[in-house]
N, C-alpha and C positions, 0 to 999 in steps of 0.2 A: 612655818604654814609645816609640820608633820603629815608626809603623807602616809605614811603607815596609818596614822592614825584613820586616816579619809576612806580609802582603801584599803582592806585586810591584808592582808602576806597570800590565805590561801584566795581566793581572790584575784591578786596577779599575776600569780604563779598563771590559776585558766588562761586569764585575757591572754598572758603575753605565749602560751602553750596553747589558743585557737589562731594568735598574729600568724605564731612558724608553720600549725597546716595550715591554713591559709596559704601562703605562698609558697608551700610544699606545690599546695593542689597546683596552682601555679605553672609554677615550672616543667611538674607533671603533664599536666594538659599543654604547653607551649612544645616540649616537646614533642609532645603527640600529635601535634600539630605538623612541623617541622618533620617527622619519618613519615606521614602520607602524603602534605603533600611538596615537601623542599627537603625529601630524603637524605644529596647529598650535604643538604647543613646541619643533620640530623645529624651525618655519622663523623662529619668535623665535630661537632660539637661531641659525641662519643670517645672521639678521640683524645682530644684533649681535658675534658673530664677524665677520663682510665690514667690519660699520661699527668697528669695532676693530682693523683690519689696513689699514683704508686712510688708519685716524688713523696707524699710524704711522707707513706708510710719512715718510706730510707733516709730522710732524717731521721723522725721516730729514733728512726732502730735499723741502723747499717744495712744488718743483717737480715732483718725481719725484707724493704721492699729488696736487698741483689732475693729471699729467694721468693720472693712475689712476682717479682720481673722475670727472672729463668723460666716460673714456673709459663707463664704468662707467652711469651715472644711466640711460641708459634701455631698462639689463635692469635694472632697480632691481623697475619694478613684477612682473616675470615670473619672476623665480631662486628665492628675493624674499629682497630688501636689506632693507625697510621692516619698520622695527618697530609694530608694530597699540597704539593704544592705547586705551582704554576709552571708546563712546559717551561725543562729544561733550564730548572732548578729542581736540587736534590727531594726527595720528600722530607719530612720530620718524621721520619715515623716510631714507632715506639719502642723498639733496640735499640734507634741510635744514639733515640735522649737521654730515654732513663741509662742507656749506657754512659752515655757520655756523661754525666753529673751523679752517676753513684762515682763515677772513674777520678772526677775535677774534688770531688764535695769534698772526700776522701783525702787524695792530696792536700787539699787544705784545709783538713785537721790529724794531718799529719802535719802542713806549713806547723802551727797557730800548736805547736807539740801535744797539743789530744790525741795522740796516737800515734803509734810509736811507729818508727817505719821498719821491716826485719831485717833481719843481715840479708846480702846479700847470693843468691847460689849461681851455679853454671847459666843457668834458665835464664835471669833477667843479665846476662853476660852476656847470652846467644838472642836476647833476643833485639834489641838495636840494630844490630846489624841483621840479622832478616828482616824486620820494618824497613832500613833503608833499600836494603834488592829488592822490596817490593815496588816502595814509592816508584824508585827507577821502572823499573818495570809498568808500573801504575801511568808514568807523564811520558809515552811515548804506548802507551795503547792504540790500539789500531784505532778504536773510535772514541778519541780526543781522549787528554788526561784525566776532563776531570769527573767521566765514564770510569776510568779506569783507577781514580782513588777511590775513588766511590765503592767497585765494582773491589777492589786490592782493603775494600777500608769495613766490608761488615767478610766478608765472606774469612777474613783472618786476622785485621785491628781488635774490632769488638771483639773478639773468644780470646785474644789477648789483656785485654780489659775484664774481660771471667778473671786468668786466671791472676794478675795482681787486685781485684775487688777482693776473691776466693784467701789470698792471701791475706788480708787486713783484716777481715769479717770473718772468719771462720780463727775465733782463738783458744776451741780443745777439740777434743773428741767426739765429743756429747752432740757439740754443734757441727760437726761434719758426716753422726749419724743423720741427724735431725735435716738439715742436704739430699743427705743419699738418701732418705726415706722419701723427701720429695720425687727422685729419681725417677727411684722404682716404680712411683706412683704414676707421673707423665711416661713414664714407659710403658704400664701397662693399657693406659687410656691410647698409643701412638699405634701398638701392637690392637690389640683389642679392634681398632679404625681396621686396620688391614688386614686379620680374619674378616672381620664382615665384612669388607668391598670384595674382600675373595673367593666368597663363598656368596653370597649371594646378590652380587654388586653392586648392594647403596653403596650410594656418594658420601660417602660425607667429606664436606671440608678439605676439597676440591678443587685446587686452580692452579691446577696446573697444564700445557697445552702439550705433553707430553701424548705416547700413542696410550689410551686403551688396554693393549691387548701384549701375550710374548706369544701367546701365539692363538686360534682358537677357542682353547680352555682352561687359558694361562693370565688370568687377568693384570696389564703392570697397576699393580694399586699405586695408589696416589696419594691417602688418605694425613693431611694435613704435612707433610713433609714438602711433595711433590713428585715424590718417585722412589722406587725400592730399596735401592744400593740408599739412598740415606734414611731411609726408615730401619733398615739395616740396623747400620752403623750404627746409630745411636740408638737400637735394645743395644747394641753387639756393645759396647762400653757400657752400656748398666747392665748385664747380668751379673759380673762381677759385687755388682755392690748388694746384689741380691743374694749371690749366691754366702758374701761372708758378712751379710744382716741372718740369714739363717743356719747358720753355722756358733754365731753368740749370740745366739736370741734363745734368752731362759727362760720364755714364756712357751707356753703349746700352743698355745690360742695361735701367740704372734707370727706362731713357728709355720700354725698350718697358712697361713693367711701369705707367708713372702710364698710359704709351693707352693699355690695357690699364681699369684705374683708370679712363679719360675717360670710357672709352662706356659701361662700367656704370651713370655716374653717370648720363651722356647716357639713356642711355634707360631706367633707373629714373624718369626728373623721365616719360618717353614714357609710361610704362607705368602713370604715377597717375592719370594721362587724367585731368588738374586744368589749366585756362588759368590760372590764376592760377602755376600751375609752369611753365607752359610760358613764362604772363611771363619770372621770375624765371630759369630757366634756357637766355634768349636772352640778355637785359641783363648775367646775368652774364657768357658768351660773348662777348658785343659791346661791352663797358663795356674786358675786359682787348685786345684787339683797338687795337684806334681808339684803347685809352695807349700800347703799346707799338706804338713807329715799326717795328720791326724786321719782324715779320706782318704788319703796319695793310697794308704792299702789296702786299700776296700774298692777305691774306685780303678786304678789300673788295671784290677782282674778285670771292672765290667764297661772300659773302653775297647779291651779284648775282644770279648765275646762279641761286643757289639761292630767292631771291627770285623771278629771270621765272621759273623750273620749278617754284617754288609755284604760278604766277599761270596759266604752261598746263595745269596737270594739274588747276589746279581743280574742277574737274565733276567727274570720276571718286574724288577727294578726300573729296570733297561724302559720296561713301556708302562709306565705310570710317566704324571706328573716331573715330577723332584727325577725321574730318571731322563725322559726327554731333556729337559731343565739342565744337569748334568756333562749328558750328550751332547749337548745341541756345540755345531761348530760355530755357525754364521756369526757370534761375539767375538769368538779366537779368533777365526782367521781379521773380520775388523782391524783389534788391535795391533796383533803384529803390523798389518798395511799400516796402519798410524805411525806403526808406531816407528817402523818405514822412515815415510813421509816427514815427519818427526824430525827424526837423527838426519837429517838431509837436510831444512832447514835450519838444521841447530849447529850445521858447517856452517854459515852463514856471518852467525853470530852466537860464537863459542860461549865467550866473555856473560858478556851483559844484554844476548837475547835478542828477540824482534820487539818485545809491547807485551803488556797484557790484550789478552783475551782477542789475541793474532794470527794463531793456527789457521784456522777456518778460514778463513779468504788465500791466507798466503797456503798457504795447503789448497785445494782447488787450481791455481798455479800452477800447483807442481805436476797437476794431473788428479790427485785426490779425491776420486766422485763418485762414495764407496752407496751400496740402494739404496734405494729407499725414499726420505723424506728428498728432495733438489731444493723441495724451498728452504732448506737444514741448514747450515753447516757445520761441517764434518767438525768434531772431538776431540783430544786427546786420546778419554777416556782412561788419563790413564794420570794423579794426580804427580806423579814424580817428573813423566814427559813433560804436561803442564805446563811445571815448571822452571822445569830448564829449557825449554824452547820459547818462554816467553820472556824468565830473566836470566836465562840462562847459569853458567859452574854458577855463579856469586850465589843466588837466588837459590838455586836446587842445594847447597855447601850447609847457607846457613838454614837450610831447614832441615836439609839430614845432623846436622849438628846443636841445630836445637833438640828434634826424634834421642839425643845421645848425652845430648846432655842431664834432659830427663830419665834418662834409664842411668846414666856415672849419680846422679842428685837421686837418688831412690835409694841405688843399692848402699850409696856411703850412711843415707840415715839409716840401712836397716842394720848399717855396722854397730852404729850409734848404739842399737840397741841391745847387738849381742856385746858391743863390752861391755857396757850396766849389769849383762848377763842375767838379762832377760829374753822372748821369743819377742822377731816380728812379730809386730800387728799382725791380722788379717785382712785390715783394711790400706795398707799401704801394701801386701800382695797384691791387690784387688786392681791395684794402682796400677801396678808392672802387670794382669788380662791388660786392662783398659788400653791401656799401655801398646799392645803387642795389636785389640782387636781394632786400638785406632791405625795405625802408618802404614801396615803388611794388606791388609785390604784394601788402602786406599790405592793401594795402584792398579785395582782394577775400575777404577769412572776416577771422573775431575771432584775432588774432594772440597773444591774453595765454590760448588752452587751448595755442600752442604751442612749450612748456616746453623740448622742447633747443632750437629748430632758436633761441629768441633769445639761449638758453644757448652756442653756437652763434659767432653775433654779433657779441654780443660779448667773448668769449674771444678770436677775432678782434681783432677793433678795438684791444682793451685790451692784445692780440700785439704788432699791428703799429707803436705809436706805440712802448710798452717797448724793441723793438727798433730804430728808428728814430732816437728819440732818444739810445740805449748807443751805434750808431756813429754819429755823430752827433757825438756828445762826445767819444767815441777819435782822431777823427779830428780835431780842432779840440785834442786832447792832444798828439795825432802832428806836427802842422804849426804847432804856436806856436810864439814866436821861443824859442831862452831868451836869461834874462840872463849881463848881461857880468858875471867874474869878479869884480870889483870890487863891481858892485849886490847878488853875493850876499855876499859877504864881508859889507857896510856889515849887510844884515839877519841875518846872522844877527850 
């Protein structure tokens, strides 16, 4: 019997739609019940749903899934998107689960021949040595090897996953521009939250135990990323993307929007009142300006005038909140003292270090008892000192070699453009600015806690190199001389 003759198609469609609607209402009601009476279960269900949706998007389009994952990472701790596990078992966090899935999925595509593995650069050669150094330090961590591996995985290995994924899924300068726009957007959100917290005291997305004030009138903002240093580092790395987007934009409306975004990013760094962040922001702007000849001739005199103006008004500036932060000596004294004790500790294990996260406990044993919260172990507040103490010359050396490899690869890629008689793309110059804005300010704090800033940096480096190599290979194909007809026939 033909069912279509008994039930018309439009009636069947309405029945199915009503069924789907009823199921949806039932699920929504069940979820609402859990939100009220079983909030922990509702949080777990939310995390499972968001992780599942992000992974599904990654299956359909790895590039779209990658961008969605990057955008949601800073919100995962608060919304919540993490699956919490019993005590002693690492959480299935949104960052770890989706990042690991994308990494393995792309590896599987490469193994099946559906995706081409890009040529190795000096960066990929150094990465395994750096990871080995991290794991060696983690296995001897003061809080146990499991905690140590979890800590280095979140801090450094996931960002390196991000670099690998960016190298594989960004296949053109256009796609890098899309990712850059996403980072500008998230940077504006982070900066806006910092400005809001500093000016009004309204704390959104603050889940950190850090103190709330530098001084009586300067707040220690923690919106989304947990610490002013991590906030300012993330923004400083993003600023070169905003500058390059402004310079290359052809639409007046887009350029105006980008200028507004850049002003918010700059204000966000200023309102963190973090000196390392201020240095990173200054480097981000200066490097782009100096490397971009079209604006260097105008910008250098402006920078000179600004420097002279600051020198002339320094007396009044010292009385301001910014001046108080610039001239504050206590943080510098702390870092110098930490450096002194760190070098003493380093002498015990110069080659392999004392193990990840062990500085505070051992430094107290050496007599390092800084003023402040006596219940919190002291930290190095210096990325390079932390790596030296934790993993010795092996870990610090490979980290510095990794930065040198990034610089060498960017330089060599720029020369390839020059060899073709072309100017170096602005996004390649922006990567140089991000490199300086990341590596130099990291001497002022422990960037192993700046998880999202590390992710942003390696996404930019991986994306820039992929975009540049794609552009170079496309141009080489376009300019390659055609084979003579006789040669083509003989080859066939």
